C-alpha positions as CSV (number, residue, x, y, z in Angstrom):
1,M,-84.3,123.1,-23.2
2,S,-86.3,121.0,-20.7
3,T,-89.4,122.4,-19.0
4,S,-89.0,120.1,-16.0
5,V,-88.7,121.8,-12.6
6,V,-85.2,121.5,-11.1
7,A,-85.3,121.0,-7.4
8,K,-83.1,123.5,-5.6
9,K,-82.1,123.3,-2.0
10,F,-82.9,126.1,0.2
11,Q,-82.4,126.9,3.9
12,V,-84.9,127.0,6.7
13,E,-84.3,127.8,10.4
14,V,-85.2,125.1,12.9
15,V,-85.5,125.9,16.6
16,Y,-85.3,123.2,19.3
17,N,-85.0,123.9,23.0
18,G,-84.4,127.5,22.4
19,I,-81.5,127.0,19.9
20,T,-81.9,127.9,16.3
21,K,-79.9,126.2,13.5
22,P,-80.1,126.3,9.7
23,L,-81.2,123.2,7.8
24,A,-81.0,122.7,4.0
25,V,-84.1,121.2,2.5
26,E,-85.4,120.4,-1.0
27,P,-88.9,121.1,-2.3
28,H,-89.5,117.4,-3.2
29,Q,-88.2,116.1,0.2
30,Q,-90.7,114.4,2.5
31,I,-91.4,116.2,5.8
32,A,-90.7,112.9,7.7
33,A,-87.2,113.0,6.3
34,V,-86.8,116.7,7.2
35,V,-87.9,115.9,10.8
36,E,-85.2,113.1,10.9
37,Q,-82.6,115.6,9.6
38,A,-83.6,118.2,12.1
39,A,-83.4,115.7,15.0
40,H,-79.9,114.6,13.8
41,L,-78.9,118.3,13.6
42,F,-79.7,118.8,17.3
43,G,-78.3,115.4,18.4
44,V,-81.7,113.9,19.2
45,T,-81.6,110.1,19.1
46,Q,-84.5,109.0,21.1
47,N,-88.2,109.2,20.2
48,V,-87.5,110.8,16.9
49,H,-90.7,109.3,15.5
50,M,-92.6,111.4,18.1
51,L,-91.2,114.7,16.8
52,A,-92.8,117.1,14.3
53,L,-92.2,120.5,12.8
54,F,-94.4,123.4,13.6
55,K,-94.9,126.6,11.7
56,A,-94.7,130.0,13.3
57,D,-98.5,130.1,13.8
58,G,-98.3,126.9,15.8
59,T,-99.7,124.6,13.1
60,E,-98.1,121.2,12.9
61,V,-96.7,120.2,9.5
62,A,-98.1,116.9,8.4
63,V,-95.3,114.3,7.8
64,N,-97.0,112.6,4.9
65,Q,-96.3,115.5,2.4
66,S,-93.4,117.2,0.7
67,V,-91.7,120.4,1.7
68,A,-93.4,122.1,-1.3
69,D,-96.8,120.7,-0.5
70,A,-96.5,121.9,3.1
71,G,-95.9,125.4,1.7
72,I,-92.5,125.8,3.5
73,K,-90.5,128.7,2.1
74,P,-86.8,129.7,2.3
75,E,-85.7,131.1,5.6
76,E,-88.9,130.0,7.3
77,L,-88.7,129.4,11.0
78,L,-89.9,125.9,12.1
79,A,-90.0,124.5,15.6
80,L,-89.0,120.9,16.3
81,R,-91.0,119.5,19.2
82,P,-93.2,116.6,20.2
83,S,-96.1,116.0,17.9
84,A,-99.5,116.8,19.2
85,V,-101.0,114.0,17.0
86,R,-98.5,111.2,17.7
87,G,-97.9,112.0,21.3
88,G,-98.3,109.4,23.9
C-alpha cells in the first residue's frame, strides 16, 4: 500500500454580495484557481484578477499558495471580494 497522500475534494462556503454558495476544492489546488472558480460560480466575469478570498477574521488569503498551505478547512466560510493588495 502506498503512503502517498490522496487529495480529496471538500466543500467550502463562499459568500459574495450577501449570497452564500458551496464550492468544492482540493488541498493541492492553488488559491488563484479557487478565486477563479468562485468568481465563475457567482457569474463574475470582469476584474476577476482583482478579487481575493478572505477568511472569517478578515485576513486575505494569499493567491500564491495551495488550499492546504492556506489552512482552509472543510465547510469554512470564505468571502469573495476585491483584494486589498491588488486593488486599484
